[in-house]
N, CA, C and O atoms as a MOPAC input file, in Angstrom:
PM7 MOZYME 1SCF
protein

 N     97.80100 1   -45.47500 1   149.37200 1
 C     98.61100 1   -46.22500 1   150.29000 1
 C     98.01000 1   -46.16500 1   151.69300 1
 O     98.61200 1   -45.59900 1   152.60600 1
 N     96.86800 1   -46.72700 1   151.85600 1
 C     96.15600 1   -46.64400 1   153.12800 1
 C     96.87400 1   -47.38200 1   154.25200 1
 O     96.72300 1   -47.00400 1   155.41400 1
 N     97.64200 1   -48.40900 1   153.95200 1
 C     98.30100 1   -49.17600 1   155.00200 1
 C     99.71800 1   -48.69000 1   155.29600 1
 O    100.35900 1   -49.18900 1   156.22100 1
 N    100.20900 1   -47.73000 1   154.52700 1
 C    101.54100 1   -47.18900 1   154.76000 1
 C    101.51700 1   -46.37000 1   156.04900 1
 O    100.63400 1   -45.53400 1   156.24200 1
 N    102.48000 1   -46.60900 1   156.92200 1
 C    102.54200 1   -45.86700 1   158.17200 1
 C    103.51800 1   -44.71200 1   158.05800 1
 O    104.67300 1   -44.88600 1   157.66900 1
 N    103.03800 1   -43.54900 1   158.39900 1
 C    103.84200 1   -42.33700 1   158.42500 1
 C    104.31800 1   -42.08600 1   159.85300 1
 O    103.68900 1   -42.52500 1   160.81500 1
 N    105.41800 1   -41.38700 1   159.97500 1
 C    105.84100 1   -40.91100 1   161.28100 1
 C    104.93100 1   -39.73700 1   161.62400 1
 O    104.71300 1   -38.85100 1   160.79700 1
 N    104.40700 1   -39.73300 1   162.83600 1
 C    103.49300 1   -38.68400 1   163.28200 1
 C    104.09000 1   -38.00800 1   164.50300 1
 O    104.51100 1   -38.66900 1   165.45300 1
 N    104.12100 1   -36.68900 1   164.46600 1
 C    104.54200 1   -35.90200 1   165.61600 1
 C    103.35600 1   -35.02800 1   166.02100 1
 O    102.83800 1   -34.25700 1   165.21300 1
 N    102.93600 1   -35.15600 1   167.26600 1
 C    101.82800 1   -34.36400 1   167.79800 1
 C    102.40900 1   -33.37200 1   168.79800 1
 O    103.11500 1   -33.74700 1   169.73300 1
 N    102.09700 1   -32.10200 1   168.57900 1
 C    102.53700 1   -31.03600 1   169.47000 1
 C    101.28900 1   -30.25600 1   169.87000 1
 O    100.46400 1   -29.90500 1   169.02700 1
 N    101.16400 1   -29.99300 1   171.15500 1
 C    100.00400 1   -29.21600 1   171.57600 1
 C    100.35700 1   -28.24000 1   172.68800 1
 O    101.29600 1   -28.43800 1   173.45900 1
 N     99.56500 1   -27.18400 1   172.73500 1
 C     99.65100 1   -26.17200 1   173.78700 1
 C     98.22500 1   -26.01600 1   174.30200 1
 O     97.39900 1   -25.34700 1   173.68000 1
 N     97.94900 1   -26.62900 1   175.42700 1
 C     96.59500 1   -26.64700 1   175.98700 1
 C     96.66900 1   -26.08900 1   177.40500 1
 O     97.40000 1   -26.61100 1   178.24600 1
 N     95.91600 1   -25.03600 1   177.66400 1
 C     95.96200 1   -24.36000 1   178.95700 1
 C     95.27700 1   -25.15100 1   180.07600 1
 O     95.79300 1   -25.22500 1   181.19100 1
 N     94.13600 1   -25.73000 1   179.78200 1
 C     93.33700 1   -26.43700 1   180.78400 1
 C     93.98700 1   -27.77500 1   181.16200 1
 O     94.24100 1   -28.60600 1   180.29000 1
 N     94.25600 1   -27.98700 1   182.45100 1
 C     94.93700 1   -29.21000 1   182.91000 1
 C     94.17000 1   -30.48000 1   182.56100 1
 O     94.76800 1   -31.46400 1   182.12700 1
 N     92.85700 1   -30.46600 1   182.74700 1
 C     92.04300 1   -31.65800 1   182.46400 1
 C     92.07200 1   -31.99100 1   180.96500 1
 O     92.18400 1   -33.15600 1   180.58400 1
 N     91.97200 1   -30.96500 1   180.13100 1
 C     92.01000 1   -31.18600 1   178.68500 1
 C     93.39700 1   -31.63800 1   178.23000 1
 O     93.51800 1   -32.47900 1   177.34000 1
 N     94.44100 1   -31.07800 1   178.84200 1
 C     95.80900 1   -31.47400 1   178.50700 1
 C     96.03900 1   -32.94000 1   178.88400 1
 O     96.67400 1   -33.68400 1   178.13700 1
 N     95.52800 1   -33.34400 1   180.02900 1
 C     95.63700 1   -34.73300 1   180.45600 1
 C     94.88300 1   -35.64900 1   179.49600 1
 O     95.34400 1   -36.74900 1   179.19400 1
 N     93.72400 1   -35.19600 1   179.01800 1
 C     92.94200 1   -35.98300 1   178.06500 1
 C     93.70700 1   -36.13100 1   176.74600 1
 O     93.68500 1   -37.19900 1   176.13400 1
 N     94.38000 1   -35.07000 1   176.30800 1
 C     95.16900 1   -35.13400 1   175.06800 1
 C     96.29700 1   -36.14700 1   175.21000 1
 O     96.57500 1   -36.89900 1   174.27700 1
 N     96.94600 1   -36.17300 1   176.36800 1
 C     98.00200 1   -37.15300 1   176.60800 1
 C     97.45300 1   -38.57400 1   176.51900 1
 O     98.07100 1   -39.44700 1   175.90900 1
 N     96.29900 1   -38.79800 1   177.12400 1
 C     95.66600 1   -40.12200 1   177.10200 1
 C     95.32200 1   -40.54100 1   175.67900 1
 O     95.54900 1   -41.68700 1   175.29200 1
 N     94.77800 1   -39.61900 1   174.90800 1
 C     94.40900 1   -39.92300 1   173.51800 1
 C     95.65500 1   -40.30300 1   172.71700 1
 O     95.64000 1   -41.28600 1   171.97700 1
 N     96.71400 1   -39.54100 1   172.85800 1
 C     97.95700 1   -39.85000 1   172.13100 1
 C     98.46300 1   -41.23800 1   172.50700 1
 O     98.86000 1   -42.01300 1   171.63700 1
 N     98.45000 1   -41.55000 1   173.79000 1
 C     98.89600 1   -42.87100 1   174.24300 1
 C     97.97600 1   -43.97200 1   173.73700 1
 O     98.44300 1   -45.06300 1   173.40900 1
 N     96.66700 1   -43.70100 1   173.66800 1
 C     95.70900 1   -44.68700 1   173.15500 1
 C     96.00100 1   -45.05900 1   171.70500 1
 O     95.70300 1   -46.17200 1   171.27200 1
 N     96.58300 1   -44.12600 1   170.96000 1
 C     96.93900 1   -44.38300 1   169.56400 1
 C     98.34800 1   -44.95900 1   169.43000 1
 O     98.85600 1   -45.10800 1   168.31900 1
 N     98.96700 1   -45.27600 1   170.54000 1
 C    100.27800 1   -45.89600 1   170.51500 1
 C    101.43200 1   -44.92500 1   170.39900 1
 O    102.56800 1   -45.34100 1   170.17200 1
 N    101.16200 1   -43.62700 1   170.55000 1
 C    102.23000 1   -42.63600 1   170.47200 1
 C    102.96100 1   -42.58500 1   171.81200 1
 O    102.39400 1   -42.88700 1   172.86200 1
 N    104.22400 1   -42.20000 1   171.74700 1
 C    105.04200 1   -42.11200 1   172.96100 1
 C    105.48800 1   -40.67300 1   173.18100 1
 O    105.72200 1   -39.92300 1   172.23300 1
 N    105.59600 1   -40.31500 1   174.42600 1
 C    105.99000 1   -38.96400 1   174.80100 1
 C    107.46500 1   -38.72700 1   174.48600 1
 O    108.33000 1   -39.52600 1   174.84700 1
 N    107.73400 1   -37.61300 1   173.80600 1
 C    109.09100 1   -37.18800 1   173.51000 1
 C    109.46600 1   -36.07600 1   174.49700 1
 O    110.57900 1   -36.04200 1   175.02200 1
 N    108.52300 1   -35.17800 1   174.73300 1
 C    108.60700 1   -34.13500 1   175.73900 1
 C    107.21800 1   -34.00100 1   176.33200 1
 O    106.30700 1   -34.73000 1   175.94100 1
 N    107.04200 1   -33.08400 1   177.26400 1
 C    105.77800 1   -32.99400 1   177.98700 1
 C    104.55500 1   -32.87200 1   177.06400 1
 O    103.55600 1   -33.55600 1   177.28300 1
 N    104.61800 1   -32.03900 1   176.07000 1
 C    103.48400 1   -31.83700 1   175.17200 1
 C    103.80700 1   -32.22200 1   173.73700 1
 O    103.25400 1   -31.65100 1   172.79700 1
 N    104.70400 1   -33.19400 1   173.56700 1
 C    105.09300 1   -33.67100 1   172.24300 1
 C    105.09000 1   -35.19600 1   172.25000 1
 O    105.71000 1   -35.83400 1   173.10100 1
 N    104.37400 1   -35.76400 1   171.27900 1
 C    104.29200 1   -37.21700 1   171.15200 1
 C    104.72200 1   -37.61700 1   169.75100 1
 O    104.58500 1   -36.83500 1   168.81000 1
 N    105.24000 1   -38.82400 1   169.60700 1
 C    105.72100 1   -39.31200 1   168.32300 1
 C    105.32700 1   -40.77400 1   168.16200 1
 O    105.26800 1   -41.52200 1   169.13800 1
 N    105.05800 1   -41.17200 1   166.93000 1
 C    104.71200 1   -42.55600 1   166.66600 1
 C    104.58800 1   -42.81500 1   165.18200 1
 O    105.08300 1   -42.04600 1   164.35900 1
 N    103.92600 1   -43.90000 1   164.85100 1
 C    103.78400 1   -44.34500 1   163.47600 1
 C    102.33700 1   -44.76100 1   163.25500 1
 O    101.83500 1   -45.66200 1   163.92700 1
 N    101.66100 1   -44.09800 1   162.30700 1
 C    100.24100 1   -44.36200 1   162.04400 1
 C     99.93400 1   -44.29000 1   160.55000 1
 O    100.66400 1   -43.66100 1   159.78300 1
 N     98.85100 1   -44.93800 1   160.15200 1
 C     98.34500 1   -44.82500 1   158.78500 1
 C     97.54900 1   -43.52200 1   158.65600 1
 O     97.19100 1   -42.90700 1   159.66000 1
 N     97.27800 1   -43.11000 1   157.42900 1
 C     96.50800 1   -41.88000 1   157.18400 1
 C     95.13400 1   -41.91600 1   157.87600 1
 O     94.77500 1   -40.94100 1   158.53600 1
 N     94.35000 1   -43.01000 1   157.75200 1
 C     93.06000 1   -43.01500 1   158.44700 1
 C     93.20500 1   -42.84600 1   159.95900 1
 O     92.38900 1   -42.16300 1   160.57800 1
 N     94.22300 1   -43.45100 1   160.56400 1
 C     94.44000 1   -43.31100 1   162.00900 1
 C     94.90000 1   -41.89900 1   162.37000 1
 O     94.53600 1   -41.37600 1   163.42300 1
 N     95.70300 1   -41.27800 1   161.49000 1
 C     96.13300 1   -39.89600 1   161.72200 1
 C     94.91400 1   -38.98100 1   161.74700 1
 O     94.78400 1   -38.13000 1   162.62700 1
 N     94.02700 1   -39.16400 1   160.77700 1
 C     92.81600 1   -38.34300 1   160.71600 1
 C     91.92000 1   -38.58100 1   161.92200 1
 O     91.33900 1   -37.63900 1   162.46200 1
 N     91.80600 1   -39.83000 1   162.34400 1
 C     90.99800 1   -40.16500 1   163.51700 1
 C     91.60500 1   -39.55500 1   164.78600 1
 O     90.88400 1   -39.03300 1   165.63600 1
 N     92.91900 1   -39.62700 1   164.90300 1
 C     93.61600 1   -39.03800 1   166.04600 1
 C     93.33400 1   -37.53900 1   166.12200 1
 O     92.96400 1   -37.02700 1   167.17900 1
 N     93.50900 1   -36.84300 1   165.00900 1
 C     93.29200 1   -35.39600 1   164.98900 1
 C     91.85400 1   -35.03800 1   165.34200 1
 O     91.60500 1   -34.12700 1   166.13200 1
 N     90.91700 1   -35.75800 1   164.75300 1
 C     89.49200 1   -35.49300 1   165.03200 1
 C     89.17400 1   -35.71600 1   166.50200 1
 O     88.44100 1   -34.93400 1   167.10800 1
 N     89.72000 1   -36.77500 1   167.07400 1
 C     89.46400 1   -37.06200 1   168.48700 1
 C     90.08200 1   -35.99100 1   169.38600 1
 O     89.45600 1   -35.56100 1   170.35400 1
 N     91.29700 1   -35.56200 1   169.07500 1
 C     91.92000 1   -34.50900 1   169.86900 1
 C     91.09000 1   -33.22600 1   169.83200 1
 O     90.83800 1   -32.61700 1   170.87200 1
 N     90.67200 1   -32.82300 1   168.65200 1
 C     89.87600 1   -31.59500 1   168.51100 1
 C     88.54300 1   -31.73900 1   169.23900 1
 O     88.09800 1   -30.80500 1   169.90500 1
 N     87.90900 1   -32.89200 1   169.11700 1
 C     86.61000 1   -33.11600 1   169.74800 1
 C     86.70100 1   -33.06300 1   171.27400 1
 O     85.87500 1   -32.41600 1   171.91800 1
 N     87.68000 1   -33.72300 1   171.85000 1
 C     87.76800 1   -33.79600 1   173.30800 1
 C     88.44800 1   -32.59200 1   173.94900 1
 O     88.14600 1   -32.23900 1   175.08900 1
 N     89.34900 1   -31.97400 1   173.23100 1
 C     90.07700 1   -30.84600 1   173.80700 1
 C     89.33700 1   -29.54000 1   173.56700 1
 O     89.40500 1   -28.62800 1   174.39100 1
 N     88.64200 1   -29.44300 1   172.46400 1
 C     87.92400 1   -28.21300 1   172.15000 1
 C     88.80500 1   -27.23200 1   171.40600 1
 O     89.98200 1   -27.49400 1   171.15800 1
 N     88.22800 1   -26.11100 1   171.05700 1
 C     88.94200 1   -25.13900 1   170.23400 1
 C     89.41000 1   -23.92100 1   171.02300 1
 O     90.31000 1   -23.21000 1   170.57700 1
 N     88.81100 1   -23.66900 1   172.19000 1
 C     89.17800 1   -22.49500 1   172.96400 1
 C     90.50100 1   -22.72800 1   173.69200 1
 O     90.70900 1   -23.77300 1   174.30700 1
 N     91.37200 1   -21.75800 1   173.61300 1
 C     92.64200 1   -21.74300 1   174.34200 1
 C     93.48000 1   -23.00800 1   174.13200 1
 O     94.15500 1   -23.46300 1   175.05600 1
 N     93.44000 1   -23.56000 1   172.95800 1
 C     94.28200 1   -24.71900 1   172.69100 1
 C     94.78900 1   -24.67700 1   171.25600 1
 O     94.12600 1   -24.17500 1   170.34800 1
 N     95.98300 1   -25.22200 1   171.08700 1
 C     96.59300 1   -25.33900 1   169.76500 1
 C     97.08800 1   -26.76800 1   169.63000 1
 O     97.76100 1   -27.28800 1   170.52000 1
 N     96.75300 1   -27.39900 1   168.51600 1
 C     97.16700 1   -28.77700 1   168.27900 1
 C     97.76900 1   -28.86300 1   166.88200 1
 O     97.15900 1   -28.42900 1   165.90500 1
 N     98.96400 1   -29.42300 1   166.79900 1
 C     99.60800 1   -29.67800 1   165.52100 1
 C     99.82500 1   -31.17700 1   165.39400 1
 O    100.37300 1   -31.81400 1   166.29400 1
 N     99.39400 1   -31.73100 1   164.27900 1
 C     99.67000 1   -33.13400 1   163.97200 1
 C    100.48500 1   -33.12200 1   162.68000 1
 O     99.97300 1   -32.79700 1   161.60900 1
 N    101.74700 1   -33.47700 1   162.80100 1
 C    102.67900 1   -33.41000 1   161.68200 1
 C    102.93800 1   -34.82000 1   161.17100 1
 O    103.32000 1   -35.71400 1   161.92800 1
 N    102.72700 1   -34.99700 1   159.89500 1
 C    102.89700 1   -36.30500 1   159.24700 1
 C    104.14000 1   -36.25100 1   158.37000 1
 O    104.26600 1   -35.37500 1   157.51500 1
 N    105.06700 1   -37.20000 1   158.58700 1
 C    106.32900 1   -37.21100 1   157.84600 1
 C    106.56300 1   -38.55600 1   157.18300 1
 O    106.20300 1   -39.60100 1   157.72500 1
 N    107.16500 1   -38.51600 1   156.01600 1
 C    107.67800 1   -39.74400 1   155.41300 1
 C    108.83900 1   -40.22600 1   156.27500 1
 O    109.53600 1   -39.41800 1   156.89000 1
 N    109.04600 1   -41.51900 1   156.32100 1
 C    110.12500 1   -42.07600 1   157.14800 1
 C    111.49600 1   -41.49900 1   156.78400 1
 O    112.34200 1   -41.30600 1   157.65700 1
 N    111.71400 1   -41.22500 1   155.50200 1
 C    113.01000 1   -40.68900 1   155.07500 1
 C    113.25000 1   -39.30700 1   155.69300 1
 O    114.37800 1   -38.98400 1   156.06400 1
 N    112.20000 1   -38.49700 1   155.80600 1
 C    112.34800 1   -37.17400 1   156.40800 1
 C    112.60700 1   -37.27600 1   157.90200 1
 O    113.37700 1   -36.49100 1   158.45500 1
 N    111.97300 1   -38.23100 1   158.55500 1
 C    112.17200 1   -38.41700 1   159.99300 1
 C    113.63500 1   -38.72300 1   160.29900 1
 O    114.17200 1   -38.27000 1   161.30900 1
 N    114.27000 1   -39.48900 1   159.42700 1
 C    115.66400 1   -39.86900 1   159.66600 1
 C    116.60800 1   -38.67800 1   159.50500 1
 O    117.77900 1   -38.76900 1   159.87400 1
 N    116.11800 1   -37.56600 1   158.96300 1
 C    116.95900 1   -36.38900 1   158.74500 1
 C    116.79100 1   -35.34000 1   159.84100 1
 O    117.40000 1   -34.27300 1   159.75800 1
 N    115.98700 1   -35.61200 1   160.85600 1
 C    115.78700 1   -34.67000 1   161.95100 1
 C    117.04600 1   -34.63400 1   162.81500 1
 O    117.58300 1   -35.67500 1   163.19200 1
 N    117.50200 1   -33.43700 1   163.11900 1
 C    118.67000 1   -33.26600 1   163.97400 1
 C    118.21400 1   -33.17200 1   165.42600 1
 O    117.27400 1   -32.44300 1   165.74300 1
 N    118.87900 1   -33.90700 1   166.29600 1
 C    118.49200 1   -33.96600 1   167.70500 1
 C    119.72700 1   -33.81200 1   168.57500 1
 O    120.75900 1   -34.42900 1   168.31500 1
 N    119.61900 1   -33.00100 1   169.59000 1
 C    120.66400 1   -32.92000 1   170.60500 1
 C    120.18600 1   -33.72300 1   171.81100 1
 O    119.07100 1   -33.50800 1   172.28700 1
 N    120.98500 1   -34.61700 1   172.30000 1
 C    120.56600 1   -35.48400 1   173.40000 1
 C    120.39300 1   -36.89500 1   172.86700 1
 O    121.06100 1   -37.29800 1   171.91500 1
 N    119.49800 1   -37.63600 1   173.48500 1
 C    119.27000 1   -39.01700 1   173.07400 1
 C    118.69900 1   -39.05400 1   171.66300 1
 O    117.67200 1   -38.42600 1   171.40600 1
 N    119.33900 1   -39.77700 1   170.73900 1
 C    118.84600 1   -39.81900 1   169.36000 1
 C    117.49100 1   -40.51100 1   169.26100 1
 O    117.18800 1   -41.43900 1   170.01000 1
 N    116.69300 1   -40.03500 1   168.32300 1
 C    115.38300 1   -40.62400 1   168.08900 1
 C    115.48300 1   -41.74600 1   167.07400 1
 O    116.26500 1   -41.67400 1   166.12500 1
 N    114.70100 1   -42.76500 1   167.27700 1
 C    114.59800 1   -43.86200 1   166.32800 1
 C    113.12400 1   -44.16000 1   166.13800 1
 O    112.38200 1   -44.26800 1   167.11500 1
 N    112.69300 1   -44.29200 1   164.90600 1
 C    111.27600 1   -44.58400 1   164.67000 1
 C    110.90600 1   -45.91700 1   165.29300 1
 O    109.76100 1   -46.12100 1   165.69500 1
 N    111.86200 1   -46.81700 1   165.37400 1
 C    111.56800 1   -48.10500 1   166.00500 1
 C    111.25300 1   -47.91900 1   167.48300 1
 O    110.46700 1   -48.67300 1   168.05700 1
 N    111.86400 1   -46.91800 1   168.09000 1
 C    111.60500 1   -46.59900 1   169.48300 1
 C    110.17500 1   -46.09600 1   169.66500 1
 O    109.57700 1   -46.30400 1   170.72100 1
 N    109.62600 1   -45.44200 1   168.65300 1
 C    108.29800 1   -44.85700 1   168.74400 1
 C    107.24600 1   -45.62900 1   167.95400 1
 O    106.12500 1   -45.14800 1   167.78100 1
 N    107.58800 1   -46.78800 1   167.48700 1
 C    106.63400 1   -47.60300 1   166.73500 1
 C    105.56700 1   -48.09700 1   167.67900 1
 O    105.87400 1   -48.57600 1   168.77100 1
 N    104.32100 1   -47.98900 1   167.27500 1
 C    103.24000 1   -48.41300 1   168.15500 1
 C    103.24100 1   -49.92100 1   168.32400 1
 O    103.44300 1   -50.66400 1   167.36400 1
 N    103.02000 1   -50.35100 1   169.50900 1
 C    102.93800 1   -51.78600 1   169.79400 1
 C    101.51200 1   -52.27500 1   169.54800 1
 O    101.29700 1   -53.31400 1   168.92500 1
 N    100.56500 1   -51.52400 1   170.03500 1
 C     99.14800 1   -51.87300 1   169.86000 1
 C     98.34500 1   -50.60200 1   169.97700 1
 O     98.67200 1   -49.72900 1   170.78000 1
 N     97.32200 1   -50.49100 1   169.20300 1
 C     96.46500 1   -49.31000 1   169.26000 1
 C     95.23100 1   -49.65700 1   170.08400 1
 O     94.46600 1   -50.56100 1   169.74700 1
 N     95.06500 1   -48.92300 1   171.15500 1
 C     93.87000 1   -49.09600 1   171.99300 1
 C     92.97200 1   -47.90500 1   171.74800 1
 O     93.38300 1   -46.76900 1   171.98200 1
 N     91.77800 1   -48.13100 1   171.29000 1
 C     90.85800 1   -47.05000 1   170.98700 1
 C     89.66300 1   -47.16200 1   171.92700 1
 O     89.04700 1   -48.21900 1   172.06800 1
 N     89.36100 1   -46.03900 1   172.55900 1
 C     88.22300 1   -46.00200 1   173.47800 1
 C     87.21900 1   -44.99800 1   172.93000 1
 O     87.59300 1   -43.89400 1   172.53500 1
 N     85.96300 1   -45.37400 1   172.90500 1
 C     84.90600 1   -44.54600 1   172.35500 1
 C     84.56700 1   -43.40700 1   173.20300 1
 O     83.68600 1   -42.62000 1   172.85600 1

């Protein structure tokens, strides 16, 4: 199911300000939207999820950083409990994917 889009949640803990800013840019380039300062959410296919993860690791590096890319079926996303403004996958659906080399 290469064209099936999964809900993707990206969580990172990056100490370096420049690298953290780069991670934010990469997430936005893939059409993900910020949920919290270091948490992004969106909808991507498996190849795009793999590309996103590889790009984050490549640009952010491995020292003093932690990156989690969580892939969920849409049914599981609808079961997430949230306090505050409710999440909707439609709210985080990518409009367009901009990829920069």
